N, C-alpha and C positions, 0 to 999 in steps of 0.2 A: 189315241185313231181317229181317223177318219172316217165321218158319217158316211152311211152306207146309204149307195143310192140304187135304188131295186127298181126296175124300166121292162113293162109286158107290155110288148108291141104289138099291137094285133090293127092298127090302126091307117099302116101303108101294105100296100099287099099287090104289088105286078106282076099281072102273070101275064108274059110277053110268049107270042107265039109265033107272031109275021115282024118282020122290023128289024131284028136284034142277031145278032152275030154270038152264038154257041160256043163256047168251048172247043177243041177238034180232039172227038171221042168217038168212037164207038161203044153198040153195047149188041151181043145176039139175040138179047132178050127183048129187042126194041121193038114194037112195030108201028110204028109211024113218025112224025117229025118227032126234034129232041122242043121238050118246053121248058120252062122255066115261068118258077115262081121269088119272090122275094121278099122279105122283110128287113124294114128299115128303121132304127133308130138313130137320133137325133138329139145330143147329152152336151148341154155345158157344164163349166168347170172353174177351177182357179189356175190350172195348168200341173197338179199337184193332186190326184183324187184318184181312188179303189173308187171305180165303178160297179156293180154288179148287174149282167143284162140278160134281158130271160128274154128268150128269142121260141116257137113256138118250136114241133123234131116235124119231119113232113112226115105227112099221112100217106102209110102204103099206097091205100087201096086208090091214089090220083096214080100208080104208077110205076116203072121202077126206077129208083132214084140211081143216078150216075158219078153225080158231081156234087160239091159245093160248094161255091167261091162264097170267099169272108174279104171282105175288103173295108178298108177304114179312112177317111179320109178329114184333115183338119182344116183348120185355120187359128191362129196363137195369135193373140195381142199383147203387150209387153213394156213396160216401163220402169226406169231406173233413176236413184237415185247416188250419189260416186264421188268423196271427198279423199282428196287428197291425203295423211299422215303424215309426209313425209317433209325435211326441214324443207325441200331445194324442192324448184318443182318438177311435176313429171308428167311420162305421156302416159293415155292408159287405151286399152285395148279391151273390150269389154267382148264376150264370147256369149251366145245363149244357147242350149244345146236342150235337147228334147227325146224324154226316150219313153215311148208306147209299147208296151206289155200286153197279149192278151192267150191269157189262160183258158181250157178248162178241159172234163174228160172227159166232152168227147174229141177232144185232138190229139194227134198220135205226140204232137210236140207242139208245146209254144208258138204262136205268132207272136213277130216282137220288129222294130225298127231301131233297135240297142245301138247305140253311137255311130250312125248312120247322122245325122242332121246335126251340125250346128255353124251358126251363125254370127261372121265377127262385126262389131260394130266401133268403129273408129277411127282415128285416135281421136282423144280429148285431151289438149293439154291444159293441164291444170296447175295451176302456180303452187305455192311453196305453202303450209299447213301455217294459216293467221291464230288456231287455235281458237277458233270459233265454229261451234258445230252446226252446221247447214245454211251457210250463207258464205261466201265471198270469191273470190275468184279461183279459190283451191276445192270447191265445191258448182260440181251440175246433177240437174235436175231433169230430165230428159223422159218428153212427155210419152202419151202411150205413141204405140208404133206398130206395124205389122211388120210378124217373123214365119208367118206361114200364112199362104193365103190357099183354102179349100187345096191344100196341098192332098194327095196320092199316098199316102202316108205305107199301110199294108195292102198288100193283095196277095189274096193265095187261096190257090186250087188245089181240091179235092177231090179223086180220084179214085182211092181206096183208102178204105177203114169210113167207111161210111155208116156204118152201119149203128152207129152213138147216135146218127141223126136220125134214124126212124123209127116214128111211134105216134101216138096218140098225146105224148108228154110236152115237153120243153127240154131247151137249150140253153144250162145255165154258162155265164162267160166270165171272168173276172178278168176287168178293164182295169192297167193300172197309166196314170203318165206323171209324169216326170219331167218337172224344167225347172234346169240347173243353171249356172253360167261360171266363165273360168275367166277369170283375169289375174293378174301378176302385178304384183307388188305392196309396198304396207298403206292401205282405203279402208276407209267405211265406204260399205253398200247397202242398200234396199231397193226390193224391189216388189210391185206386182204384175201379174200374169193372169189373164184370161184364155180361153179355148173354147173352142165348140165340135161336139165330135160328130158326125154320121158315119153311123155303124150300120152296116147290111153283111147280109147272109141271105146267101140263095140259091135257091136249090135246083137240079139241072134232070129232067126225067124226062122216061120217054112210057108212052101205054104199055100193057101188059095185056096179053090175050084171056077174056074174061070166060071162064067153065064153069056148065051148071053147076058145080058142086059148088061149096066155100070151106075153108077150115077159118073155120070158127073161131078155134084156140085153141095154143102151141105153146109149152114149157118147154123149158129145158133145167136141168137140174141135179146139181153135182152130188151123187148119192154118198164118195167117199173119194179116198186118191184114184184110185184105181176103173170110177164107173159114171157117165152120167146118164143120167133115166133122162127120154126124148117122150115128151108126150102129148098128143095134137087129139081135137075133136073136128070132126065135119057134122055135113046138113045137107042135105039135098043128096044124097051120090047116085052116082048111074054107073050102071055097069060097066064091065070094062079099063075103069081107073087103076092107075098104080100111082105111088107115094114111095120117090125118093129122099129118102134125106141125103143131103149133104154139106158139107162143111169147109170151111176157110181158115188162113192163117192172120187173113186181111179184111175180111168183112167185101171182098170186092169180087175174087175170085177162087172158084167152088170146083171143089172134087166131092166125087160120087161116092157113097158107104154104103148104101144097102136100099136094095129094091123090092117093096114090098106092094101087092095088090089088094086092091079094095077088097075087102068083106063086106059086105050089106046084107043087111038083113031089115025087118020090116019094118025096123024103128027109124026115127026122121033123123037122130044123132047116132054117129059112133062113133066110138070113143078104139084108137091107137096106141101100143109102146113101147119103145125100142129101148134097150139098153146098151150103149155105146159102151168102149172097152180104151180107157185114153193109150194110144201109143207115146214110143218115146220119143218122137218124131212132134209130137206135140207139145208146144213151146208158148208158154203165159199167155195165152187167149186162143180157144177155139167155137165161130161166128158155125153157126147154123140153122139151113132152114130145109123149106121140104118143095121140092118140085112135085105140083099134081099133074101128071098126063091123061087126057082121057084118049076115047081106043081112036077118036077119028088124030091123033098128032096132036092134038090142042094142049098148049099148058101152060099153068100159071105158078105163081109159087106165093110161099106161107112168107110172114113178118121174120127179119132174123134175131136171133136169139142171140149171148154169150156169155160162155162160161170162161172166168179168170183161173185159171190153173195154179199160179203163185203167185205170192206176196211177197216181197222181193225189202222189201223194207229198207231202208236208210233216206238217209238225204242227199240232194245236191243241190247247189248255186248256182247260180248263174245272176249277172254277165261278171265275169271273173276276166282282166281288172274292172275295179268297178270307178264310181265318181262319187254319185252321190247317193246309192240305196244297192238294197243285197234282194234277190227272192229265194229264198228254201223250197225245196217241192219234200214231203214227208212223205217218201214211196209205201208207201199202206195205205189204212183204211183212218179217217178223220182220226183227230187226237188231243188234246189238249197239254201243249207245247211251255215252255219257257224258253227261250234264247238270249244269249248273252255274248255280246260280243265284246272281244278283250284285247289291247295292245299287247304288244308285244312282249314288255315287257312284267303284265299280267294284268296290268291295272282293268277293273272291269272301263267299259267306255259306253254302253248303251244295254238294257237288258229291256225286254218285251215280251208278251203274253199271249198264245194266240187260243182259243179257245175252239172245237172242234171244226175242224180245218183239215186240209192237208196241206197248204196253200199259203206260204207267208209274204209279203210286200214289208217291207223293211225300210224305209228311208230314217236315214242319218239326222240324228238329232241337232248335230254340230258339223261343219268341214272335216273333216277326218284328213290327218297328215299321211304324208304316203309317205308307204307300207305298208307291211303283211300285217296282219291280221287273222285272229281266231274267233269264230264261229263256237261256242259250246251249245248243242240243242239238246231239253230233256225231257219227254214223257212223261205226264205225271201215273197216268192207269198201268202203261206199261212198264215203267221204269227201267226208259232205255234211252241210255246220253249217247250223242254223237259228234265226232268233233271233226273242223273244214278249217279249211283254213283261205283266204281271198285280198286282192290286195288293190291296195290303194294306189292310182298315177298319178 
């Protein structure tokens, strides 16, 4: 397992109000121009690494989050040694490929450039093998050269399901890099690589109207398979307030559930609750928020809360077909997994163990011959087994 590299990046925060072209979107809750705030992380590695990147969530007190843009710009250096093992002269072409993968529980699906980058170098004409390793006309050593220079690798704008980016905590990203080669023939090959990754998370937001009263706490709790309790606390209430409970399937488009008038007393703090009955139309996740409206029609929104209705279980795998690695998603709570890869004849090819995770990156310890392979994943605590197949091209 590669060493874990944990980065909490707060050093570069850019607040962009003018001179910046924002994505094309609108939001009815917005008042005033769109703004953005960016968090940036610069990472160096070997070209075959796992990086754990921690970024701040968007503080809802700044305004209404409209979109999240995630970008990755990479530079890649490579060097190699190639030796012909044939008894006759042979011409080789060396392909250098690069795969990047970004996973996070905040993302509805991973971000990746899988199989989009493959640069060919050569041809290299090498003499017949002389039986001496590392020297002679059958051998070539190519010093470090640039494969990618500030390459815009991944760019994705998220305008739905932004709720996981809201809060006062952090967002965790699993960033996997794989640099691989592609050569045909009878040869000996060794290589070194190094990379530089510029990873950025940008939040686009707008101001919302601020009311004298404030929701200081909002909780959503699943009571059972039929009921969700919504509870919130307010302070500095004024006459004429209305609380509108709203729900969403994607964290972006909300519909009204119920309207409740404020019931202020002589206390500085007021407590409210509502029991929501889960509907057949509710699938997977429900996002809740509270819209607060005063007597003049001014509105303010609470933070968004999410409830997961189902834990679907099972596992999923990609890329498939593959060449140098696979990623496995364990679609349930984190667990301890033993993952075995079997050849078609039943021989064990590789075994990996993963602790307290729902995501596994498996780099092949040796080059696998083209064909069909099987993965057997076993979770120790749940005593559940899953089998998947994948192919090597």
